[in-house]
C-alpha positions, 0 to 999 in steps of 0.5 A: 523058483522064479526071481522077483524080477521074472515072476508076475505080481500075483506069483510074487505074493504066492511065493510067501506065506502059503500058510496063514500061521507062517509068520516068517514067510509072511514077513517077506511077502508083506515086505514085498507087497508094501512096496508093490502096492505103493507103486514100487517094483522089486527092482526099484526097492534099493532106491528107497531102501539102500540097505536092501541090495538087488542081490537080496531080491533074487530069491525068498531065502535071500530076502528073508536073510536080509530083513532085519528089525531095523529094515522093517521099522524103516519100511513101516515109517516110510509108508506109514503102515503098522509094524505088526502087519509087516511082521505078519502077526496082524491083518490091519495095515494102518492105524486108522484115523478119525475126524467125525464131530471134529473136522478140524482134526483132518484139516489140521493134519492136512495143514501139517503136510503143507510144507512145500509148494510142490505138495499142491501139484496134486489133490492131497485130499481125495474121497472114496465113495460107493456111489458117484451119484450122491443123493441126500434123499436116497435111503440106501447107504452111501459110504465115503472115506476121506484119504490124505495123500502125501507124496514122499518120493519119486521113482522115475516118473512115478510119484510114491505116496503115503496114505492116511485113512480116515475110517469114520465110515461117513454115510451121505444119507446121515445129515451130520456126516454129510454136513461135515464132509461138505464143510471140509470140502468147502474149506479145502476148495476156498483156501487152497483152490483145489478140488476134492475128487471122488473115486468110486469103489465097490462095497467090498472094497470100501469095507477093506478100506474102512477096516484098514486091510487095503493100501488105497493107491489102486483105488485113487488112480485116474484123473484128479478132475472128477465130475462131480467132485466133493466141493460141488456139493458145498458151493453156491451156484455162483461158485460152481456152475454144477453146484449140487444140493445148494439148499443145504449150503446155509447149514454148511456155512452155519456149521463153519461159523459155530465151530470157528472154522471161518478163519482156518488157514492152511498156511504152509509151515516154513521149512528150516533155512539151510545153514551157511555154506562152508567156506571153500579152501582157497588153495584147492582148485575150483571147477566151474560147472555150467548151470543146466539150461532152463527151458525157454518160455515158449517150451514152458507154455507149450507144455502147459497147454498140452497138460490142459488139453490132456486134462480136458480130454480126460474129463470129457471122457467122463462127462458131457460138460459144456465148454464153460464148465470145462474151463471152470474145472481146469482153472481149479487145478493148480498144477495146470496153471490155468487160473491165470489164463483167460477163458477165451484162450483156454476155449481156443485150445480145447474146443476142438476136443469137445465131443459133438453136441457139447454146448459152446462148441462152434459149428458151421454157421447156416448159409444165409439165403441171398 
């Protein structure tokens, strides 16, 4: 039988739980699936769960022998998933959350995640949608699912996140649902200066998400800059050059005022101060360690411009934004640190990436006749 390190992912899942009622076999398979679907390969599991050794992952039998109730409980807490799913007795992976008619529930949940600045190097609120062309006048169903993304670890260069699914089943064609989504997107953008990206999924995938039967990581990958993003439907034309459905903005502002959300704050909760360090033993020899050398200012600036160029290239692959709109988009992402840069400086660094025909891209000036 192949080991976990040799078999492809599809085969790994087939190693366990071939029969629907085989709950014992399902335990090992779902344990492995929980890590893989969160971006952790089998060989990396001991980095997050030291109780599991590499030798335990060499065969299904060894893994089953190593899985104790305590390890399963720890895994469930790590990823925020249901222990009943890990134990193979139920199919719902998450305890779904709800916020319909109470948008403050999602906003307060998001605020509770604001513990350190590095939380905001990626968009913590993302929305799955069955269509990227949201239209309030479309009679068809346009479902959306807000998901909070909480970074919990890093394995190599991979960010490992916990997902919080709101399973209200918002329908863009239903005015109360639409207004509440716009309210949340507007407050997140105005208070945190970050966008709310939209990711399209199929209706079947949306059903799996709303029924809490899928881990959403695979659907939330890709650029954090989307065109449009949800806040574009909740901003004025002065606030966004690609603002949409601006006729409904007064209703959004009225909802915010009527529900006392105009003073809502995402102010980070202060983490406890570290206690006083123990005084060193004066008789013990001290070893002076050289502090790691920080990258120079030029290196940092070069890295920032490279990140901005990568983001611009990814956005232009999605939509034909003008250079002015591209600059606005880039300034919305805190991780790019573009908000402090001048428009002219950004234009200078990205204009060569703009596709032909993009408004604002310089071309050859026509020769003047003598």
